[in-house]
N, CA, C and O atoms as a Tripos MOL2 file, in Angstrom:
@<TRIPOS>MOLECULE
protein
  272   271    68     0     0
PROTEIN
NO_CHARGES

@<TRIPOS>ATOM
      1 N          -3.8590  -28.5460    8.1460 N.3       1 MET1
      2 CA         -3.5470  -27.1420    8.3620 C.3       1 MET1
      3 C          -4.5320  -26.4970    9.3270 C.2       1 MET1
      4 O          -4.1390  -25.6940   10.1730 O.2       1 MET1
      5 N          -5.8190  -26.8470    9.2030 N.am      2 SER2
      6 CA         -6.7990  -26.2380   10.1040 C.3       2 SER2
      7 C          -6.5860  -26.7000   11.5420 C.2       2 SER2
      8 O          -6.9190  -25.9780   12.4810 O.2       2 SER2
      9 N          -6.0310  -27.9030   11.7210 N.am      3 GLY3
     10 CA         -5.7280  -28.3690   13.0720 C.3       3 GLY3
     11 C          -4.6430  -27.5380   13.7230 C.2       3 GLY3
     12 O          -4.7100  -27.2380   14.9150 O.2       3 GLY3
     13 N          -3.6380  -27.1650   12.9380 N.am      4 PHE4
     14 CA         -2.5580  -26.3250   13.4500 C.3       4 PHE4
     15 C          -3.0840  -24.9510   13.8400 C.2       4 PHE4
     16 O          -2.7350  -24.4250   14.8970 O.2       4 PHE4
     17 N          -3.9210  -24.3700   12.9870 N.am      5 VAL5
     18 CA         -4.5150  -23.0630   13.2780 C.3       5 VAL5
     19 C          -5.4150  -23.1640   14.5030 C.2       5 VAL5
     20 O          -5.4660  -22.2420   15.3170 O.2       5 VAL5
     21 N          -6.1290  -24.2920   14.6360 N.am      6 PHE6
     22 CA         -7.0260  -24.4970   15.7710 C.3       6 PHE6
     23 C          -6.2550  -24.4630   17.0880 C.2       6 PHE6
     24 O          -6.7690  -23.9670   18.0910 O.2       6 PHE6
     25 N          -5.0200  -24.9860   17.0980 N.am      7 PHE7
     26 CA         -4.2280  -24.9650   18.3250 C.3       7 PHE7
     27 C          -3.5190  -23.6320   18.5440 C.2       7 PHE7
     28 O          -3.1280  -23.3240   19.6700 O.2       7 PHE7
     29 N          -3.3470  -22.8390   17.4910 N.am      8 LEU8
     30 CA         -2.7430  -21.5190   17.6530 C.3       8 LEU8
     31 C          -3.7150  -20.4990   18.2470 C.2       8 LEU8
     32 O          -3.2990  -19.5720   18.9420 O.2       8 LEU8
     33 N          -4.9970  -20.6700   17.9760 N.am      9 ILE9
     34 CA         -5.9980  -19.6920   18.4200 C.3       9 ILE9
     35 C          -5.9910  -19.5130   19.9420 C.2       9 ILE9
     36 O          -5.9290  -18.3720   20.4010 O.2       9 ILE9
     37 N          -6.0500  -20.5790   20.7450 N.am     10 PRO10
     38 CA         -6.0280  -20.3530   22.2090 C.3      10 PRO10
     39 C          -4.7230  -19.7320   22.7000 C.2      10 PRO10
     40 O          -4.7240  -18.9820   23.6760 O.2      10 PRO10
     41 N          -3.6220  -20.0340   22.0390 N.am     11 ILE11
     42 CA         -2.3400  -19.4590   22.4530 C.3      11 ILE11
     43 C          -2.3450  -17.9500   22.2230 C.2      11 ILE11
     44 O          -1.9100  -17.1850   23.0830 O.2      11 ILE11
     45 N          -2.8330  -17.5290   21.0710 N.am     12 VAL12
     46 CA         -2.8900  -16.0950   20.7770 C.3      12 VAL12
     47 C          -3.9020  -15.4110   21.6850 C.2      12 VAL12
     48 O          -3.6640  -14.2910   22.1370 O.2      12 VAL12
     49 N          -5.0210  -16.0610   21.9590 N.am     13 MET13
     50 CA         -6.0160  -15.4600   22.8510 C.3      13 MET13
     51 C          -5.4690  -15.3390   24.2730 C.2      13 MET13
     52 O          -5.7720  -14.3720   24.9720 O.2      13 MET13
     53 N          -4.6800  -16.2940   24.6950 N.am     14 LEU14
     54 CA         -4.0390  -16.1960   26.0050 C.3      14 LEU14
     55 C          -3.0490  -15.0320   26.0240 C.2      14 LEU14
     56 O          -2.9320  -14.3240   27.0240 O.2      14 LEU14
     57 N          -2.3410  -14.8410   24.9140 N.am     15 GLY15
     58 CA         -1.4380  -13.6970   24.8080 C.3      15 GLY15
     59 C          -2.1830  -12.3820   24.9290 C.2      15 GLY15
     60 O          -1.7110  -11.4580   25.5910 O.2      15 GLY15
     61 N          -3.3520  -12.2900   24.2900 N.am     16 VAL16
     62 CA         -4.1810  -11.0820   24.4020 C.3      16 VAL16
     63 C          -4.5740  -10.8610   25.8590 C.2      16 VAL16
     64 O          -4.5330   -9.7340   26.3530 O.2      16 VAL16
     65 N          -4.9510  -11.9250   26.5380 N.am     17 LEU17
     66 CA         -5.3530  -11.8120   27.9350 C.3      17 LEU17
     67 C          -4.1970  -11.3510   28.8140 C.2      17 LEU17
     68 O          -4.3870  -10.5260   29.7080 O.2      17 LEU17
     69 N          -3.0080  -11.8750   28.5660 N.am     18 VAL18
     70 CA         -1.8340  -11.4780   29.3610 C.3      18 VAL18
     71 C          -1.4970  -10.0110   29.1200 C.2      18 VAL18
     72 O          -1.2330   -9.2690   30.0660 O.2      18 VAL18
     73 N          -1.5060   -9.5920   27.8560 N.am     19 ILE19
     74 CA         -1.1960   -8.1930   27.5450 C.3      19 ILE19
     75 C          -2.2480   -7.2690   28.1440 C.2      19 ILE19
     76 O          -1.9150   -6.2110   28.6760 O.2      19 ILE19
     77 N          -3.5230   -7.6650   28.0610 N.am     20 LEU20
     78 CA         -4.5870   -6.8660   28.6600 C.3      20 LEU20
     79 C          -4.4020   -6.7630   30.1670 C.2      20 LEU20
     80 O          -4.5630   -5.6830   30.7370 O.2      20 LEU20
     81 N          -4.0680   -7.8620   30.8120 N.am     21 GLY21
     82 CA         -3.8260   -7.8480   32.2570 C.3      21 GLY21
     83 C          -2.6680   -6.9510   32.6400 C.2      21 GLY21
     84 O          -2.7300   -6.2260   33.6330 O.2      21 GLY21
     85 N          -1.6040   -7.0050   31.8400 N.am     22 MET22
     86 CA         -0.4650   -6.1340   32.1170 C.3      22 MET22
     87 C          -0.8460   -4.6650   31.9630 C.2      22 MET22
     88 O          -0.4110   -3.8210   32.7460 O.2      22 MET22
     89 N          -1.6570   -4.3630   30.9550 N.am     23 GLY23
     90 CA         -2.0880   -2.9860   30.7470 C.3      23 GLY23
     91 C          -2.9640   -2.4770   31.8800 C.2      23 GLY23
     92 O          -2.7930   -1.3510   32.3490 O.2      23 GLY23
     93 N          -3.8970   -3.3050   32.3160 N.am     24 ILE24
     94 CA         -4.7760   -2.9100   33.4220 C.3      24 ILE24
     95 C          -3.9670   -2.7280   34.7040 C.2      24 ILE24
     96 O          -4.1890   -1.7840   35.4630 O.2      24 ILE24
     97 N          -3.0230   -3.6460   34.9350 N.am     25 TYR25
     98 CA         -2.1880   -3.5390   36.1290 C.3      25 TYR25
     99 C          -1.3420   -2.2670   36.1020 C.2      25 TYR25
    100 O          -1.2090   -1.5790   37.1150 O.2      25 TYR25
    101 N          -0.7720   -1.9610   34.9370 N.am     26 SER26
    102 CA          0.0770   -0.7640   34.8630 C.3      26 SER26
    103 C          -0.7370    0.5080   35.0530 C.2      26 SER26
    104 O          -0.2650    1.4590   35.6760 O.2      26 SER26
    105 N          -1.9540    0.5340   34.5220 N.am     27 LEU27
    106 CA         -2.7930    1.7150   34.7180 C.3      27 LEU27
    107 C          -3.2420    1.8440   36.1720 C.2      27 LEU27
    108 O          -3.3350    2.9560   36.6930 O.2      27 LEU27
    109 N          -3.5200    0.7190   36.8300 N.am     28 ALA28
    110 CA         -3.9280    0.7710   38.2280 C.3      28 ALA28
    111 C          -2.7720    1.1940   39.1230 C.2      28 ALA28
    112 O          -2.9630    1.9250   40.0950 O.2      28 ALA28
    113 N          -1.5680    0.7260   38.7880 N.am     29 LYS29
    114 CA         -0.4020    1.0560   39.5920 C.3      29 LYS29
    115 C           0.0430    2.4950   39.3600 C.2      29 LYS29
    116 O           0.4400    3.1920   40.2940 O.2      29 LYS29
    117 N          -0.0270    2.9300   38.1050 N.am     30 GLY30
    118 CA          0.3960    4.2890   37.7830 C.3      30 GLY30
    119 C           1.9020    4.4240   37.7970 C.2      30 GLY30
    120 O           2.6250    3.4310   37.7080 O.2      30 GLY30
    121 N           2.3610    5.6190   37.9070 N.am     31 GLY31
    122 CA          3.7940    5.8660   37.9880 C.3      31 GLY31
    123 C           4.4640    5.9370   36.6300 C.2      31 GLY31
    124 O           3.8130    6.0930   35.5970 O.2      31 GLY31
    125 N           5.7720    5.8200   36.6610 N.am     32 THR32
    126 CA          6.5480    5.9770   35.4290 C.3      32 THR32
    127 C           6.3490    4.8070   34.4690 C.2      32 THR32
    128 O           6.3780    5.0030   33.2540 O.2      32 THR32
    129 N           6.1490    3.6030   34.9850 N.am     33 PHE33
    130 CA          5.9380    2.4620   34.0920 C.3      33 PHE33
    131 C           4.6870    2.6650   33.2540 C.2      33 PHE33
    132 O           4.7000    2.4020   32.0520 O.2      33 PHE33
    133 N           3.6210    3.1220   33.8620 N.am     34 ALA34
    134 CA          2.3710    3.3520   33.1290 C.3      34 ALA34
    135 C           2.5480    4.4610   32.1100 C.2      34 ALA34
    136 O           2.0330    4.3650   30.9960 O.2      34 ALA34
    137 N           3.2630    5.5020   32.4710 N.am     35 LYS35
    138 CA          3.4700    6.6120   31.5400 C.3      35 LYS35
    139 C           4.2880    6.1750   30.3320 C.2      35 LYS35
    140 O           4.0320    6.6120   29.2100 O.2      35 LYS35
    141 N           5.2690    5.3140   30.5650 N.am     36 GLU36
    142 CA          6.1700    4.9100   29.4880 C.3      36 GLU36
    143 C           5.6110    3.7670   28.6350 C.2      36 GLU36
    144 O           5.9500    3.6590   27.4560 O.2      36 GLU36
    145 N           4.7700    2.9230   29.2090 N.am     37 ASN37
    146 CA          4.4130    1.6870   28.5180 C.3      37 ASN37
    147 C           2.9330    1.4850   28.2290 C.2      37 ASN37
    148 O           2.5880    0.5160   27.5530 O.2      37 ASN37
    149 N           2.0450    2.3410   28.7020 N.am     38 SER38
    150 CA          0.6200    2.0880   28.5070 C.3      38 SER38
    151 C           0.2350    2.1280   27.0330 C.2      38 SER38
    152 O          -0.5640    1.3070   26.5840 O.2      38 SER38
    153 N           0.7890    3.0690   26.2750 N.am     39 ASN39
    154 CA          0.4810    3.1620   24.8540 C.3      39 ASN39
    155 C           1.0500    1.9620   24.0990 C.2      39 ASN39
    156 O           0.4060    1.4350   23.1930 O.2      39 ASN39
    157 N           2.2470    1.5350   24.4690 N.am     40 LYS40
    158 CA          2.8630    0.3760   23.8300 C.3      40 LYS40
    159 C           2.0550   -0.8970   24.1160 C.2      40 LYS40
    160 O           1.8610   -1.7260   23.2270 O.2      40 LYS40
    161 N           1.5920   -1.0430   25.3450 N.am     41 LEU41
    162 CA          0.7850   -2.2150   25.6920 C.3      41 LEU41
    163 C          -0.5420   -2.2160   24.9460 C.2      41 LEU41
    164 O          -1.0240   -3.2740   24.5390 O.2      41 LEU41
    165 N          -1.1380   -1.0410   24.7630 N.am     42 MET42
    166 CA         -2.3910   -0.9610   24.0240 C.3      42 MET42
    167 C          -2.1700   -1.3640   22.5640 C.2      42 MET42
    168 O          -2.9850   -2.0860   21.9890 O.2      42 MET42
    169 N          -1.0940   -0.9100   21.9780 N.am     43 ARG43
    170 CA         -0.7860   -1.2770   20.5900 C.3      43 ARG43
    171 C          -0.5250   -2.7710   20.4640 C.2      43 ARG43
    172 O          -0.9700   -3.4040   19.5060 O.2      43 ARG43
    173 N           0.1940   -3.3310   21.4280 N.am     44 MET44
    174 CA          0.4570   -4.7670   21.4080 C.3      44 MET44
    175 C          -0.8360   -5.5620   21.5270 C.2      44 MET44
    176 O          -1.0050   -6.5820   20.8600 O.2      44 MET44
    177 N          -1.7450   -5.0960   22.3740 N.am     45 ARG45
    178 CA         -3.0250   -5.7880   22.5480 C.3      45 ARG45
    179 C          -3.8500   -5.7470   21.2770 C.2      45 ARG45
    180 O          -4.4320   -6.7560   20.8770 O.2      45 ARG45
    181 N          -3.9030   -4.5900   20.6410 N.am     46 VAL46
    182 CA         -4.6660   -4.4630   19.3940 C.3      46 VAL46
    183 C          -4.0630   -5.3580   18.3140 C.2      46 VAL46
    184 O          -4.7940   -6.0020   17.5630 O.2      46 VAL46
    185 N          -2.7330   -5.3990   18.2340 N.am     47 ALA47
    186 CA         -2.0800   -6.2630   17.2470 C.3      47 ALA47
    187 C          -2.3640   -7.7330   17.5350 C.2      47 ALA47
    188 O          -2.6300   -8.5040   16.6130 O.2      47 ALA47
    189 N          -2.3100   -8.1260   18.8010 N.am     48 ALA48
    190 CA         -2.5870   -9.5200   19.1540 C.3      48 ALA48
    191 C          -4.0490   -9.8690   18.8710 C.2      48 ALA48
    192 O          -4.3410  -10.9840   18.4380 O.2      48 ALA48
    193 N          -4.9610   -8.9420   19.1060 N.am     49 GLN49
    194 CA         -6.3600   -9.1850   18.7840 C.3      49 GLN49
    195 C          -6.5560   -9.3270   17.2820 C.2      49 GLN49
    196 O          -7.3560  -10.1490   16.8370 O.2      49 GLN49
    197 N          -5.8370   -8.5350   16.5010 N.am     50 ALA50
    198 CA         -5.9330   -8.6450   15.0380 C.3      50 ALA50
    199 C          -5.4370  -10.0040   14.5720 C.2      50 ALA50
    200 O          -6.0410  -10.6180   13.6920 O.2      50 ALA50
    201 N          -4.3380  -10.4790   15.1560 N.am     51 VAL51
    202 CA         -3.8220  -11.8020   14.8040 C.3      51 VAL51
    203 C          -4.8380  -12.8770   15.1770 C.2      51 VAL51
    204 O          -5.0560  -13.8160   14.4110 O.2      51 VAL51
    205 N          -5.4590  -12.7470   16.3440 N.am     52 ALA52
    206 CA         -6.4560  -13.7290   16.7670 C.3      52 ALA52
    207 C          -7.6530  -13.7440   15.8090 C.2      52 ALA52
    208 O          -8.1580  -14.8130   15.4680 O.2      52 ALA52
    209 N          -8.1000  -12.5850   15.3810 N.am     53 ILE53
    210 CA         -9.2340  -12.5210   14.4460 C.3      53 ILE53
    211 C          -8.8640  -13.1350   13.1050 C.2      53 ILE53
    212 O          -9.6590  -13.8640   12.5110 O.2      53 ILE53
    213 N          -7.6600  -12.8420   12.6270 N.am     54 VAL54
    214 CA         -7.2130  -13.4210   11.3600 C.3      54 VAL54
    215 C          -7.1280  -14.9400   11.4620 C.2      54 VAL54
    216 O          -7.5300  -15.6500   10.5390 O.2      54 VAL54
    217 N          -6.6080  -15.4370   12.5760 N.am     55 LEU55
    218 CA         -6.5270  -16.8900   12.7580 C.3      55 LEU55
    219 C          -7.9150  -17.5230   12.8310 C.2      55 LEU55
    220 O          -8.1350  -18.6000   12.2770 O.2      55 LEU55
    221 N          -8.8500  -16.8610   13.5100 N.am     56 LEU56
    222 CA        -10.2140  -17.3820   13.5700 C.3      56 LEU56
    223 C         -10.8470  -17.4370   12.1850 C.2      56 LEU56
    224 O         -11.4900  -18.4230   11.8230 O.2      56 LEU56
    225 N         -10.6600  -16.3750   11.4190 N.am     57 MET57
    226 CA        -11.2260  -16.3560   10.0710 C.3      57 MET57
    227 C         -10.5460  -17.3820    9.1740 C.2      57 MET57
    228 O         -11.2030  -18.0160    8.3490 O.2      57 MET57
    229 N          -9.2360  -17.5520    9.3280 N.am     58 LEU58
    230 CA         -8.5200  -18.5640    8.5560 C.3      58 LEU58
    231 C          -9.0040  -19.9610    8.9060 C.2      58 LEU58
    232 O          -9.1640  -20.8040    8.0230 O.2      58 LEU58
    233 N          -9.2400  -20.2110   10.1900 N.am     59 PHE59
    234 CA         -9.7460  -21.5150   10.6080 C.3      59 PHE59
    235 C         -11.1270  -21.7880   10.0150 C.2      59 PHE59
    236 O         -11.3890  -22.8870    9.5270 O.2      59 PHE59
    237 N         -12.0030  -20.7950   10.0570 N.am     60 VAL60
    238 CA        -13.3460  -20.9660    9.4910 C.3      60 VAL60
    239 C         -13.2550  -21.2310    7.9950 C.2      60 VAL60
    240 O         -13.9430  -22.1080    7.4720 O.2      60 VAL60
    241 N         -12.4040  -20.4710    7.3060 N.am     61 TRP61
    242 CA        -12.2580  -20.6510    5.8610 C.3      61 TRP61
    243 C         -11.6970  -22.0300    5.5370 C.2      61 TRP61
    244 O         -12.1870  -22.6970    4.6260 O.2      61 TRP61
    245 N         -10.6650  -22.4690    6.2800 N.am     62 LEU62
    246 CA        -10.0820  -23.7750    6.0270 C.3      62 LEU62
    247 C         -11.0690  -24.9030    6.3190 C.2      62 LEU62
    248 O         -11.1010  -25.9060    5.6060 O.2      62 LEU62
    249 N         -11.8660  -24.7360    7.3620 N.am     63 SER63
    250 CA        -12.8310  -25.7910    7.6980 C.3      63 SER63
    251 C         -13.9580  -25.8510    6.6860 C.2      63 SER63
    252 O         -14.4720  -26.9380    6.4220 O.2      63 SER63
    253 N         -14.3640  -24.7280    6.1100 N.am     64 THR64
    254 CA        -15.3950  -24.7800    5.0670 C.3      64 THR64
    255 C         -14.8390  -25.3390    3.7630 C.2      64 THR64
    256 O         -15.5700  -25.9790    3.0070 O.2      64 THR64
    257 N         -13.5550  -25.1080    3.4880 N.am     65 GLN65
    258 CA        -12.9310  -25.6630    2.2990 C.3      65 GLN65
    259 C         -12.7890  -27.1760    2.4020 C.2      65 GLN65
    260 O         -12.9080  -27.8840    1.4010 O.2      65 GLN65
    261 N         -12.5350  -27.6710    3.6080 N.am     66 ALA66
    262 CA        -12.3940  -29.1110    3.8150 C.3      66 ALA66
    263 C         -13.7340  -29.8220    3.6660 C.2      66 ALA66
    264 O         -13.7790  -30.9700    3.2230 O.2      66 ALA66
    265 N         -14.8260  -29.1540    4.0310 N.am     67 ASN67
    266 CA        -16.1440  -29.7760    3.9520 C.3      67 ASN67
    267 C         -16.7220  -29.7230    2.5450 C.2      67 ASN67
    268 O         -17.6600  -30.4650    2.2500 O.2      67 ASN67
    269 N         -16.2050  -28.8870    1.6820 N.am     68 SER68
    270 CA        -16.7380  -28.7530    0.3260 C.3      68 SER68
    271 C         -16.2580  -29.8500   -0.5840 C.2      68 SER68
    272 O         -16.6190  -29.8780   -1.7610 O.2      68 SER68
@<TRIPOS>BOND
     1     1     2 1
     2     2     3 1
     3     3     4 2
     4     3     5 am
     5     5     6 1
     6     6     7 1
     7     7     8 2
     8     7     9 am
     9     9    10 1
    10    10    11 1
    11    11    12 2
    12    11    13 am
    13    13    14 1
    14    14    15 1
    15    15    16 2
    16    15    17 am
    17    17    18 1
    18    18    19 1
    19    19    20 2
    20    19    21 am
    21    21    22 1
    22    22    23 1
    23    23    24 2
    24    23    25 am
    25    25    26 1
    26    26    27 1
    27    27    28 2
    28    27    29 am
    29    29    30 1
    30    30    31 1
    31    31    32 2
    32    31    33 am
    33    33    34 1
    34    34    35 1
    35    35    36 2
    36    35    37 am
    37    37    38 1
    38    38    39 1
    39    39    40 2
    40    39    41 am
    41    41    42 1
    42    42    43 1
    43    43    44 2
    44    43    45 am
    45    45    46 1
    46    46    47 1
    47    47    48 2
    48    47    49 am
    49    49    50 1
    50    50    51 1
    51    51    52 2
    52    51    53 am
    53    53    54 1
    54    54    55 1
    55    55    56 2
    56    55    57 am
    57    57    58 1
    58    58    59 1
    59    59    60 2
    60    59    61 am
    61    61    62 1
    62    62    63 1
    63    63    64 2
    64    63    65 am
    65    65    66 1
    66    66    67 1
    67    67    68 2
    68    67    69 am
    69    69    70 1
    70    70    71 1
    71    71    72 2
    72    71    73 am
    73    73    74 1
    74    74    75 1
    75    75    76 2
    76    75    77 am
    77    77    78 1
    78    78    79 1
    79    79    80 2
    80    79    81 am
    81    81    82 1
    82    82    83 1
    83    83    84 2
    84    83    85 am
    85    85    86 1
    86    86    87 1
    87    87    88 2
    88    87    89 am
    89    89    90 1
    90    90    91 1
    91    91    92 2
    92    91    93 am
    93    93    94 1
    94    94    95 1
    95    95    96 2
    96    95    97 am
    97    97    98 1
    98    98    99 1
    99    99   100 2
   100    99   101 am
   101   101   102 1
   102   102   103 1
   103   103   104 2
   104   103   105 am
   105   105   106 1
   106   106   107 1
   107   107   108 2
   108   107   109 am
   109   109   110 1
   110   110   111 1
   111   111   112 2
   112   111   113 am
   113   113   114 1
   114   114   115 1
   115   115   116 2
   116   115   117 am
   117   117   118 1
   118   118   119 1
   119   119   120 2
   120   119   121 am
   121   121   122 1
   122   122   123 1
   123   123   124 2
   124   123   125 am
   125   125   126 1
   126   126   127 1
   127   127   128 2
   128   127   129 am
   129   129   130 1
   130   130   131 1
   131   131   132 2
   132   131   133 am
   133   133   134 1
   134   134   135 1
   135   135   136 2
   136   135   137 am
   137   137   138 1
   138   138   139 1
   139   139   140 2
   140   139   141 am
   141   141   142 1
   142   142   143 1
   143   143   144 2
   144   143   145 am
   145   145   146 1
   146   146   147 1
   147   147   148 2
   148   147   149 am
   149   149   150 1
   150   150   151 1
   151   151   152 2
   152   151   153 am
   153   153   154 1
   154   154   155 1
   155   155   156 2
   156   155   157 am
   157   157   158 1
   158   158   159 1
   159   159   160 2
   160   159   161 am
   161   161   162 1
   162   162   163 1
   163   163   164 2
   164   163   165 am
   165   165   166 1
   166   166   167 1
   167   167   168 2
   168   167   169 am
   169   169   170 1
   170   170   171 1
   171   171   172 2
   172   171   173 am
   173   173   174 1
   174   174   175 1
   175   175   176 2
   176   175   177 am
   177   177   178 1
   178   178   179 1
   179   179   180 2
   180   179   181 am
   181   181   182 1
   182   182   183 1
   183   183   184 2
   184   183   185 am
   185   185   186 1
   186   186   187 1
   187   187   188 2
   188   187   189 am
   189   189   190 1
   190   190   191 1
   191   191   192 2
   192   191   193 am
   193   193   194 1
   194   194   195 1
   195   195   196 2
   196   195   197 am
   197   197   198 1
   198   198   199 1
   199   199   200 2
   200   199   201 am
   201   201   202 1
   202   202   203 1
   203   203   204 2
   204   203   205 am
   205   205   206 1
   206   206   207 1
   207   207   208 2
   208   207   209 am
   209   209   210 1
   210   210   211 1
   211   211   212 2
   212   211   213 am
   213   213   214 1
   214   214   215 1
   215   215   216 2
   216   215   217 am
   217   217   218 1
   218   218   219 1
   219   219   220 2
   220   219   221 am
   221   221   222 1
   222   222   223 1
   223   223   224 2
   224   223   225 am
   225   225   226 1
   226   226   227 1
   227   227   228 2
   228   227   229 am
   229   229   230 1
   230   230   231 1
   231   231   232 2
   232   231   233 am
   233   233   234 1
   234   234   235 1
   235   235   236 2
   236   235   237 am
   237   237   238 1
   238   238   239 1
   239   239   240 2
   240   239   241 am
   241   241   242 1
   242   242   243 1
   243   243   244 2
   244   243   245 am
   245   245   246 1
   246   246   247 1
   247   247   248 2
   248   247   249 am
   249   249   250 1
   250   250   251 1
   251   251   252 2
   252   251   253 am
   253   253   254 1
   254   254   255 1
   255   255   256 2
   256   255   257 am
   257   257   258 1
   258   258   259 1
   259   259   260 2
   260   259   261 am
   261   261   262 1
   262   262   263 1
   263   263   264 2
   264   263   265 am
   265   265   266 1
   266   266   267 1
   267   267   268 2
   268   267   269 am
   269   269   270 1
   270   270   271 1
   271   271   272 2
@<TRIPOS>SUBSTRUCTURE
     1 MET1         2 RESIDUE 1 A MET
     2 SER2         6 RESIDUE 1 A SER
     3 GLY3        10 RESIDUE 1 A GLY
     4 PHE4        14 RESIDUE 1 A PHE
     5 VAL5        18 RESIDUE 1 A VAL
     6 PHE6        22 RESIDUE 1 A PHE
     7 PHE7        26 RESIDUE 1 A PHE
     8 LEU8        30 RESIDUE 1 A LEU
     9 ILE9        34 RESIDUE 1 A ILE
    10 PRO10       38 RESIDUE 1 A PRO
    11 ILE11       42 RESIDUE 1 A ILE
    12 VAL12       46 RESIDUE 1 A VAL
    13 MET13       50 RESIDUE 1 A MET
    14 LEU14       54 RESIDUE 1 A LEU
    15 GLY15       58 RESIDUE 1 A GLY
    16 VAL16       62 RESIDUE 1 A VAL
    17 LEU17       66 RESIDUE 1 A LEU
    18 VAL18       70 RESIDUE 1 A VAL
    19 ILE19       74 RESIDUE 1 A ILE
    20 LEU20       78 RESIDUE 1 A LEU
    21 GLY21       82 RESIDUE 1 A GLY
    22 MET22       86 RESIDUE 1 A MET
    23 GLY23       90 RESIDUE 1 A GLY
    24 ILE24       94 RESIDUE 1 A ILE
    25 TYR25       98 RESIDUE 1 A TYR
    26 SER26      102 RESIDUE 1 A SER
    27 LEU27      106 RESIDUE 1 A LEU
    28 ALA28      110 RESIDUE 1 A ALA
    29 LYS29      114 RESIDUE 1 A LYS
    30 GLY30      118 RESIDUE 1 A GLY
    31 GLY31      122 RESIDUE 1 A GLY
    32 THR32      126 RESIDUE 1 A THR
    33 PHE33      130 RESIDUE 1 A PHE
    34 ALA34      134 RESIDUE 1 A ALA
    35 LYS35      138 RESIDUE 1 A LYS
    36 GLU36      142 RESIDUE 1 A GLU
    37 ASN37      146 RESIDUE 1 A ASN
    38 SER38      150 RESIDUE 1 A SER
    39 ASN39      154 RESIDUE 1 A ASN
    40 LYS40      158 RESIDUE 1 A LYS
    41 LEU41      162 RESIDUE 1 A LEU
    42 MET42      166 RESIDUE 1 A MET
    43 ARG43      170 RESIDUE 1 A ARG
    44 MET44      174 RESIDUE 1 A MET
    45 ARG45      178 RESIDUE 1 A ARG
    46 VAL46      182 RESIDUE 1 A VAL
    47 ALA47      186 RESIDUE 1 A ALA
    48 ALA48      190 RESIDUE 1 A ALA
    49 GLN49      194 RESIDUE 1 A GLN
    50 ALA50      198 RESIDUE 1 A ALA
    51 VAL51      202 RESIDUE 1 A VAL
    52 ALA52      206 RESIDUE 1 A ALA
    53 ILE53      210 RESIDUE 1 A ILE
    54 VAL54      214 RESIDUE 1 A VAL
    55 LEU55      218 RESIDUE 1 A LEU
    56 LEU56      222 RESIDUE 1 A LEU
    57 MET57      226 RESIDUE 1 A MET
    58 LEU58      230 RESIDUE 1 A LEU
    59 PHE59      234 RESIDUE 1 A PHE
    60 VAL60      238 RESIDUE 1 A VAL
    61 TRP61      242 RESIDUE 1 A TRP
    62 LEU62      246 RESIDUE 1 A LEU
    63 SER63      250 RESIDUE 1 A SER
    64 THR64      254 RESIDUE 1 A THR
    65 GLN65      258 RESIDUE 1 A GLN
    66 ALA66      262 RESIDUE 1 A ALA
    67 ASN67      266 RESIDUE 1 A ASN
    68 SER68      270 RESIDUE 1 A SER
């Protein structure tokens, strides 16, 4: 199980990076897209970061349980 979580962590972190990049690009570009989607992108980024943190903590917990 910890191996599966270990491979999910980089995928979720890449998702955070993509969402962050989209948010920065939309703010730099401005216009109607930024007005309509900047708040949504920020919420998506925070949610993806929360998932990444939970997966990291789950991986640490599973790896300590395996060593005990």
